[in-house]
KOLVEXKE-560583 format. One line per 3 residues: their letters; for each residue z, x, y of C-alpha. Coordinates in steps of 0.1 Angstrom, whole numbers. Example, Ala and Ser with C-alpha at 12.3 -4.5 7.8 and 13.67 -1.06 7.14 Angstrom:
2
AS) 78,123,-45 | 71,137,-11;
//
This chain:
683
MEP) -514,-1442,1773 | -477,-1437,1783 | -467,-1402,1794;
KII) -446,-1381,1769 | -409,-1385,1773 | -391,-1351,1781;
DFE) -358,-1347,1763 | -330,-1335,1786 | -321,-1304,1765;
QGW) -358,-1295,1763 | -364,-1300,1799 | -333,-1283,1812;
DYI) -339,-1252,1789 | -372,-1248,1807 | -357,-1253,1842;
ETG) -327,-1230,1835 | -351,-1202,1822 | -369,-1204,1856;
ITA) -337,-1203,1876 | -324,-1173,1855 | -356,-1155,1863;
MKR) -350,-1162,1900 | -314,-1148,1899 | -326,-1118,1879;
QFE) -352,-1111,1906 | -324,-1108,1932 | -307,-1080,1911;
VPV) -339,-1061,1901 | -367,-1066,1927 | -395,-1073,1902;
PEI) -418,-1102,1911 | -411,-1126,1882 | -413,-1159,1901;
TPE) -446,-1171,1917 | -453,-1202,1938 | -471,-1216,1907;
HIL) -440,-1213,1887 | -419,-1230,1914 | -444,-1259,1914;
DLY) -442,-1262,1875 | -404,-1263,1878 | -406,-1290,1905;
TAV) -430,-1310,1883 | -406,-1308,1854 | -377,-1321,1876;
YKM) -400,-1349,1890 | -409,-1361,1855 | -373,-1360,1842;
CTQ) -362,-1381,1873 | -390,-1407,1871 | -388,-1416,1834;
RSP) -377,-1450,1825 | -340,-1456,1818 | -323,-1443,1797;
HDF) -344,-1412,1802 | -339,-1409,1839 | -319,-1376,1841;
SSQ) -314,-1375,1879 | -276,-1375,1876 | -275,-1349,1849;
LYQ) -300,-1326,1867 | -279,-1328,1900 | -248,-1319,1880;
KCC) -265,-1290,1862 | -279,-1276,1895 | -245,-1276,1910;
ETM) -229,-1259,1880 | -256,-1233,1881 | -248,-1223,1916;
EEY) -211,-1223,1909 | -215,-1201,1879 | -237,-1177,1898;
MNS) -209,-1173,1925 | -183,-1167,1899 | -201,-1144,1875;
TVL) -223,-1124,1898 | -217,-1126,1935 | -179,-1123,1936;
PAL) -176,-1095,1911 | -203,-1075,1930 | -183,-1078,1962;
NEK) -150,-1069,1945 | -165,-1037,1933 | -171,-1026,1969;
LGD) -136,-1033,1983 | -127,-997,1987 | -153,-988,2013;
EYM) -159,-1008,2045 | -196,-1000,2049 | -204,-1008,2012;
LLR) -184,-1040,2013 | -202,-1053,2045 | -236,-1043,2033;
ELL) -230,-1060,1999 | -218,-1091,2017 | -249,-1093,2037;
KRW) -271,-1087,2007 | -254,-1114,1987 | -255,-1138,2016;
SNH) -292,-1133,2021 | -299,-1137,1983 | -277,-1169,1982;
KML) -296,-1184,2011 | -329,-1176,1993 | -316,-1191,1960;
VRL) -305,-1223,1978 | -339,-1226,1995 | -357,-1222,1961;
LSA) -334,-1247,1944 | -338,-1271,1972 | -376,-1268,1967;
IFH) -374,-1273,1928 | -350,-1302,1931 | -367,-1317,1962;
YLN) -372,-1350,1944 | -334,-1353,1939 | -327,-1345,1975;
RYF) -352,-1371,1987 | -343,-1401,1965 | -314,-1398,1941;
IVR) -290,-1379,1965 | -298,-1403,1994 | -294,-1433,1972;
ESL) -261,-1422,1958 | -248,-1408,1992 | -242,-1373,1976;
PSI) -242,-1340,1994 | -276,-1323,1995 | -284,-1292,1973;
EKV) -283,-1271,2004 | -249,-1284,2015 | -234,-1279,1981;
GMG) -248,-1244,1979 | -235,-1233,2013 | -201,-1249,2004;
YFR) -199,-1229,1971 | -204,-1196,1990 | -178,-1205,2015;
DLV) -152,-1218,1990 | -158,-1195,1960 | -168,-1163,1977;
YNK) -160,-1161,2015 | -125,-1177,2013 | -115,-1151,1986;
IQC) -127,-1120,2004 | -126,-1130,2041 | -93,-1111,2046;
KVR) -109,-1079,2033 | -141,-1085,2053 | -121,-1089,2085;
EAV) -100,-1058,2078 | -132,-1038,2073 | -148,-1050,2106;
LAL) -116,-1044,2126 | -112,-1010,2110 | -147,-1001,2122;
VDK) -139,-1014,2157 | -109,-993,2159 | -128,-962,2147;
ERE) -153,-968,2175 | -125,-971,2200 | -113,-937,2188;
GED) -148,-922,2195 | -164,-924,2161 | -200,-936,2158;
IDR) -204,-967,2137 | -234,-988,2124 | -236,-1013,2153;
KLM) -265,-1031,2138 | -246,-1037,2106 | -216,-1050,2126;
KRV) -239,-1074,2146 | -253,-1088,2113 | -219,-1093,2099;
LEF) -206,-1111,2129 | -238,-1133,2129 | -228,-1142,2093;
YVE) -195,-1155,2106 | -213,-1177,2131 | -238,-1189,2105;
IGM) -211,-1203,2082 | -195,-1220,2112 | -184,-1210,2147;
ERY) -149,-1221,2139 | -148,-1194,2112 | -158,-1168,2137;
EQD) -131,-1180,2161 | -103,-1186,2136 | -109,-1160,2109;
FET) -122,-1132,2131 | -118,-1135,2169 | -81,-1146,2168;
FML) -72,-1115,2147 | -95,-1092,2167 | -78,-1102,2200;
KDT) -44,-1094,2184 | -56,-1061,2171 | -70,-1054,2206;
ASY) -37,-1062,2222 | -18,-1040,2198 | -43,-1011,2202;
YSR) -42,-1011,2240 | -5,-1018,2241 | 0,-984,2224;
KAS) -26,-967,2247 | -11,-982,2279 | 25,-974,2270;
SWI) 15,-937,2264 | -8,-933,2294 | 15,-949,2320;
QED) 42,-923,2310 | 20,-892,2307 | -8,-897,2333;
SIH) -10,-900,2371 | -16,-935,2384 | -51,-925,2394;
DYI) -59,-913,2359 | -42,-944,2344 | -64,-968,2364;
FKS) -95,-948,2357 | -88,-949,2319 | -80,-986,2320;
EQC) -113,-994,2338 | -132,-972,2312 | -116,-992,2284;
LQK) -125,-1025,2300 | -161,-1014,2304 | -163,-1003,2268;
EKE) -150,-1036,2255 | -177,-1054,2276 | -204,-1031,2260;
RVS) -189,-1039,2226 | -196,-1076,2233 | -232,-1069,2243;
HYL) -238,-1048,2211 | -223,-1069,2183 | -195,-1093,2193;
HFS) -204,-1130,2200 | -208,-1135,2238 | -181,-1162,2238;
SEP) -155,-1135,2230 | -159,-1117,2263 | -136,-1137,2286;
NLV) -107,-1136,2261 | -113,-1099,2253 | -113,-1090,2290;
KVV) -82,-1110,2296 | -63,-1092,2268 | -73,-1058,2280;
KHE) -63,-1066,2316 | -30,-1081,2304 | -21,-1049,2285;
FSV) -30,-1025,2312 | -21,-1045,2343 | 3,-1073,2337;
VHE) 26,-1057,2311 | 31,-1025,2332 | 26,-1040,2367;
NQI) 61,-1029,2379 | 56,-994,2366 | 22,-993,2383;
LEK) 35,-1004,2417 | 65,-980,2414 | 43,-951,2405;
THA) 20,-959,2433 | 49,-959,2458 | 61,-926,2444;
ERQ) 28,-908,2443 | 13,-923,2475 | -20,-906,2469;
ISL) -45,-929,2453 | -78,-947,2460 | -66,-981,2470;
GPL) -96,-1001,2457 | -86,-1001,2420 | -49,-1007,2428;
AKI) -58,-1036,2450 | -76,-1052,2420 | -45,-1048,2399;
FKQ) -23,-1063,2427 | -47,-1092,2430 | -45,-1098,2392;
HVT) -7,-1095,2394 | -6,-1122,2421 | -29,-1145,2401;
DTT) -10,-1140,2369 | 23,-1146,2387 | 12,-1179,2403;
INA) -14,-1193,2380 | 10,-1212,2357 | 36,-1219,2384;
KEQ) 44,-1255,2390 | 38,-1270,2424 | 74,-1267,2435;
VLI) 75,-1230,2429 | 40,-1217,2436 | 44,-1211,2473;
RKV) 78,-1197,2469 | 64,-1172,2443 | 37,-1160,2468;
IEL) 63,-1157,2496 | 84,-1136,2472 | 54,-1114,2464;
HEM) 47,-1110,2502 | 83,-1099,2508 | 84,-1076,2477;
YMV) 52,-1057,2484 | 37,-1063,2519 | 67,-1062,2543;
TEC) 84,-1033,2524 | 72,-997,2524 | 53,-1003,2491;
FQN) 19,-1011,2506 | 29,-1006,2543 | 11,-1039,2552;
HTL) -22,-1024,2543 | -51,-1048,2552 | -68,-1044,2518;
FHK) -37,-1059,2500 | -34,-1085,2526 | -70,-1095,2518;
DLK) -64,-1096,2480 | -32,-1116,2484 | -52,-1140,2507;
RAV) -80,-1144,2481 | -55,-1150,2453 | -39,-1179,2471;
AGS) -70,-1194,2486 | -70,-1232,2486 | -33,-1236,2488;
DAL) -33,-1254,2521 | -23,-1288,2507 | 5,-1272,2486;
LAT) 18,-1253,2516 | 20,-1286,2536 | 38,-1302,2507;
FCD) 62,-1273,2506 | 70,-1277,2543 | 75,-1314,2537;
RII) 100,-1308,2509 | 119,-1282,2530 | 122,-1306,2559;
LKK) 134,-1334,2537 | 158,-1310,2518 | 142,-1322,2487;
WGS) 127,-1295,2465 | 139,-1302,2431 | 177,-1296,2431;
EEL) 174,-1268,2456 | 187,-1268,2491 | 164,-1249,2515;
SDE) 172,-1235,2549 | 153,-1230,2581 | 147,-1195,2571;
DIE) 122,-1208,2546 | 102,-1223,2574 | 100,-1189,2591;
KVV) 85,-1176,2559 | 61,-1204,2556 | 49,-1198,2591;
IFL) 43,-1161,2583 | 25,-1172,2552 | 0,-1191,2573;
AYI) -17,-1157,2579 | -30,-1158,2543 | -49,-1191,2548;
SDE) -63,-1182,2582 | -98,-1194,2572 | -83,-1229,2566;
KDI) -55,-1232,2591 | -70,-1264,2604 | -71,-1279,2569;
FAE) -34,-1270,2565 | -27,-1286,2600 | -44,-1318,2589;
FYR) -24,-1320,2557 | 8,-1311,2576 | 0,-1338,2602;
KKL) -4,-1364,2574 | 29,-1354,2559 | 46,-1355,2594;
ALR) 31,-1389,2600 | 46,-1403,2568 | 80,-1388,2576;
LLL) 80,-1404,2610 | 66,-1437,2601 | 87,-1442,2570;
NRG) 118,-1432,2589 | 130,-1408,2562 | 161,-1397,2581;
VSD) 148,-1364,2595 | 160,-1357,2630 | 135,-1354,2658;
DHE) 151,-1321,2669 | 144,-1306,2634 | 108,-1317,2635;
RSI) 103,-1304,2671 | 119,-1270,2662 | 94,-1266,2633;
LTK) 65,-1275,2656 | 77,-1249,2681 | 77,-1222,2654;
LKQ) 42,-1233,2644 | 30,-1233,2680 | 44,-1198,2685;
QNR) 24,-1184,2655 | -8,-1202,2666 | -23,-1216,2697;
GQF) -11,-1248,2713 | -41,-1267,2701 | -27,-1262,2665;
TFK) 2,-1285,2672 | -12,-1306,2701 | -16,-1338,2681;
MER) 16,-1334,2662 | 36,-1330,2695 | 18,-1362,2708;
MMT) 29,-1380,2676 | 65,-1371,2683 | 61,-1384,2719;
DLT) 46,-1416,2705 | 76,-1422,2683 | 100,-1418,2713;
LSR) 80,-1442,2735 | 77,-1466,2706 | 114,-1468,2701;
ENQ) 118,-1476,2738 | 91,-1502,2735 | 108,-1518,2705;
NSF) 141,-1521,2725 | 121,-1539,2752 | 106,-1562,2727;
KEY) 140,-1572,2713 | 151,-1580,2749 | 119,-1600,2754;
VAS) 126,-1621,2723 | 162,-1626,2731 | 155,-1637,2767;
YNH) 131,-1665,2758 | 134,-1698,2740 | 128,-1702,2703;
VAK) 90,-1707,2707 | 86,-1670,2715 | 107,-1659,2686;
PGI) 87,-1644,2655 | 109,-1662,2630 | 114,-1631,2609;
GLT) 126,-1596,2617 | 97,-1576,2632 | 95,-1539,2642;
VTL) 63,-1525,2657 | 54,-1489,2660 | 27,-1481,2686;
LTS) 4,-1452,2677 | -21,-1436,2700 | -56,-1438,2686;
GIW) -71,-1404,2678 | -37,-1386,2678 | -26,-1400,2644;
PSY) -44,-1394,2610 | -69,-1421,2602 | -58,-1445,2575;
KTF) -76,-1468,2551 | -74,-1504,2563 | -91,-1536,2552;
GIN) -92,-1572,2564 | -69,-1597,2548 | -58,-1633,2555;
LPN) -22,-1631,2566 | 3,-1659,2560 | 13,-1680,2590;
EMV) 47,-1663,2593 | 30,-1629,2599 | 3,-1644,2622;
KCI) 30,-1658,2644 | 47,-1624,2645 | 15,-1607,2657;
EVF) 9,-1634,2684 | 44,-1630,2697 | 42,-1593,2700;
KEF) 7,-1595,2715 | 20,-1617,2743 | 48,-1592,2749;
YET) 24,-1563,2750 | 1,-1580,2775 | 30,-1584,2799;
KTK) 35,-1546,2800 | -1,-1533,2798 | -35,-1542,2811;
GRK) -68,-1537,2793 | -54,-1521,2762 | -64,-1533,2727;
LTW) -41,-1535,2697 | -55,-1526,2663 | -31,-1535,2635;
IHS) -29,-1511,2605 | -13,-1533,2579 | -18,-1505,2552;
LGT) 11,-1486,2569 | 33,-1517,2572 | 65,-1522,2552;
CHV) 80,-1556,2543 | 114,-1565,2528 | 108,-1596,2506;
NGQ) 137,-1615,2489 | 127,-1622,2453 | 146,-1650,2435;
FDQ) 147,-1641,2399 | 165,-1657,2370 | 192,-1630,2365;
KPI) 198,-1622,2402 | 181,-1620,2436 | 164,-1586,2443;
ELI) 152,-1573,2476 | 117,-1559,2471 | 105,-1532,2495;
VST) 66,-1535,2496 | 36,-1528,2518 | 24,-1556,2541;
HQA) -6,-1561,2518 | 16,-1564,2487 | 38,-1589,2505;
VVL) 8,-1610,2514 | -1,-1612,2477 | 35,-1620,2466;
LLF) 39,-1648,2492 | 10,-1667,2475 | 33,-1673,2446;
NTK) 57,-1693,2467 | 35,-1723,2462 | 22,-1717,2427;
DKL) 37,-1698,2398 | 3,-1689,2383 | -29,-1678,2400;
SYN) -62,-1665,2387 | -78,-1634,2402 | -105,-1655,2418;
DIQ) -79,-1678,2434 | -61,-1648,2449 | -93,-1632,2462;
TQL) -105,-1665,2477 | -73,-1671,2496 | -69,-1636,2508;
NVG) -106,-1628,2514 | -102,-1592,2501 | -128,-1570,2486;
HED) -127,-1563,2448 | -116,-1526,2449 | -88,-1533,2474;
LVW) -75,-1563,2455 | -75,-1544,2422 | -55,-1517,2439;
LLY) -28,-1542,2451 | -26,-1563,2419 | -24,-1532,2397;
SLS) 8,-1520,2417 | 24,-1554,2411 | 14,-1560,2375;
CGK) 8,-1527,2358 | 32,-1503,2374 | 68,-1494,2367;
YKI) 80,-1527,2382 | 60,-1557,2369 | 68,-1584,2396;
LIK) 37,-1602,2382 | 28,-1608,2346 | -9,-1603,2338;
EPA) -29,-1620,2312 | -43,-1603,2292 | -16,-1576,2292;
TET) -39,-1546,2296 | -36,-1515,2319 | -65,-1525,2341;
VSR) -73,-1554,2364 | -104,-1574,2360 | -120,-1605,2377;
TDV) -111,-1627,2346 | -73,-1619,2348 | -46,-1645,2354;
FEF) -13,-1636,2372 | 20,-1653,2370 | 53,-1648,2389;
NSK) 77,-1628,2365 | 109,-1649,2369 | 126,-1627,2342;
FTA) 122,-1595,2362 | 154,-1576,2368 | 164,-1541,2378;
RMC) 196,-1521,2379 | 196,-1519,2418 | 196,-1549,2441;
RVK) 169,-1533,2462 | 137,-1519,2446 | 107,-1502,2462;
IPL) 73,-1511,2447 | 50,-1481,2452 | 13,-1484,2456;
PHV) -9,-1463,2432 | -14,-1428,2444 | -47,-1420,2461;
NDR) -59,-1384,2463 | -68,-1380,2500 | -79,-1344,2499;
KKV) -116,-1354,2501 | -108,-1376,2531 | -88,-1348,2548;
IED) -117,-1323,2543 | -142,-1348,2558 | -119,-1353,2588;
VDK) -115,-1316,2593 | -153,-1311,2591 | -157,-1337,2618;
DRR) -130,-1321,2640 | -147,-1287,2634 | -180,-1301,2647;
YAI) -162,-1313,2679 | -144,-1280,2682 | -176,-1260,2680;
NAT) -194,-1282,2705 | -165,-1279,2730 | -164,-1241,2725;
IVR) -201,-1237,2730 | -200,-1259,2762 | -170,-1240,2775;
IMK) -186,-1206,2770 | -220,-1217,2785 | -203,-1234,2815;
GKK) -187,-1200,2824 | -217,-1178,2815 | -245,-1201,2826;
ALG) -271,-1182,2805 | -265,-1163,2772 | -284,-1149,2742;
LQQ) -281,-1165,2708 | -262,-1136,2691 | -238,-1132,2720;
LVS) -232,-1169,2721 | -225,-1171,2683 | -203,-1140,2685;
ECV) -181,-1154,2713 | -180,-1188,2696 | -167,-1172,2663;
EQL) -141,-1151,2682 | -126,-1181,2700 | -126,-1203,2669;
NQM) -112,-1178,2645 | -77,-1187,2655 | -80,-1220,2637;
FKP) -108,-1216,2611 | -136,-1193,2601 | -167,-1210,2615;
DIK) -200,-1210,2596 | -228,-1193,2615 | -253,-1219,2604;
AIK) -229,-1247,2616 | -228,-1230,2651 | -266,-1228,2652;
MRI) -268,-1265,2642 | -244,-1275,2670 | -264,-1255,2695;
EDL) -295,-1275,2685 | -275,-1307,2687 | -264,-1298,2723;
ITR) -299,-1291,2732 | -311,-1325,2721 | -282,-1341,2741;
DFL) -293,-1321,2773 | -262,-1299,2775 | -283,-1268,2769;
ERD) -319,-1257,2772 | -339,-1228,2759 | -353,-1203,2783;
REN) -390,-1208,2787 | -399,-1171,2785 | -374,-1161,2758;
PNI) -365,-1188,2733 | -334,-1168,2721 | -317,-1172,2755;
FRY) -299,-1205,2763 | -291,-1220,2797 | -263,-1245,2806;
LA) -273,-1277,2822 | -248,-1291,2846;
//
């Protein structure tokens, strides 16, 4: 016997009656709906959806369900909220009540229409009952009253700021509602306006207090306000608001009125310096945080001159400390700043030797990392000297003299030796020219060759890798080697091709262009004298270079600004399957073009080199101390070591103890047999 067909009107009347009872239950808390009733409604929906076509009413039921929720939003929920618009508390409580009821209604409807959710909605790729329901509340209710809700919440926040007691539990639940409907709603519809309101509120307060109160009272009040805002976050605001809220409060109290604060401090001269030092540190940070590289160090120097060397802070150590903390980690920037000053190349600005004096003074603020600055400066100095950038030796030496006066001689020892190397190398180059000119053509390199001799250990270490040089370059090396052996005995030459520069004449279709490239780049380009097109594997086989190094070279020649080689495929990366062809159509405005290599961030390498030098320095200091004292306790040895090393860097106590243990294993020191905390020097 076939089941009885349920007519749509008949079935929907029964389901609608049940849904109406549910909605009535939200308005009048009378238990009209039971679990059995929900099951009966689900069964009715199930039967109406599983009847044979044309009696499968899945589509109609889905539409009716959506219409029911929409009608409830418009006829009941929104009017109820509009009635409460005149009172903040009533509006917010009604909102929470309606939101809670709506979530319950959606859950019940999802249970009743579960069969639709499971089969029809999935099959037709429609939004679920729950998603439709939440969307209706957002679009038909929240979007229409969200301005009033936000105004109510902000009004209560302002009342609390003025000292009134508010219902914090209610506020917390309202702000949790924002997060429930979407974190972006909390951030865009509430937090953004809350921060503006906060800025406006504290702008008025700060403007009034800075005029009326003493600087001590002003700072006390500002710290109180900041603490209260943090408490506000812990009580009802979302935790993600705290950083932005704190930033706004600090900005209004400290940054906006920073000049008045400093002027008032100078005028009153009686204040606990701790709170003011915090404001000064924030002032330094805010002044420099968005500064571009070329103005950051200058900004800090200006701050030093404005506050530290004048009577304002009278060179107080507390402010020195905060200025130092605010500019921590600027060692590389300071080295770059010096480099640009020396090259007279800082944007369009001409800089004088007076700027160098200021930079030397500024070194006091990176005293914990002077050796790191020295290493960065040494690398910059090496490039200036080796690339012959037109800076006079006298200028370089005068700067080194100033640095040496500010610090110990060890600070500039390697740099001074580098200058000496260059002087000797120029003399050596003149001798080489005479040697080549005085012998027959067999000894001549065949191409112009200039060699710079560097003392190992004095110059920065440079990345180098093996590469098969062309015959022309091999002959050059052999000729210079023969010359060098006539002047020295027992010395070994190590060629650093990564620092070499070659001038290569490129014969292009439009005109010949002189290419200024590295030695490695030149080796790659010379391969194309015999073939116009070479694969990646062909190049790697002929040069015998590692993958990473070859990618670095080929990228500079085929993917950079100047594409001397055409790469197939024309992507922005180099792979093993690429094919390279000489770009005969290449042209440039100038007749001489420098092809740069991709920039490599060498900070990590510099830090590693500095760490290695620090280990050597600690070892040498320990041995020097123990050689003089013969026997010493651990604490005294560590203390003297720290005192001697503080001129260059702030040594880590653990590192000193590790070096002591290392020296014991290498038989430089030994522990006293009776007291293990006493060390003895072994001659």
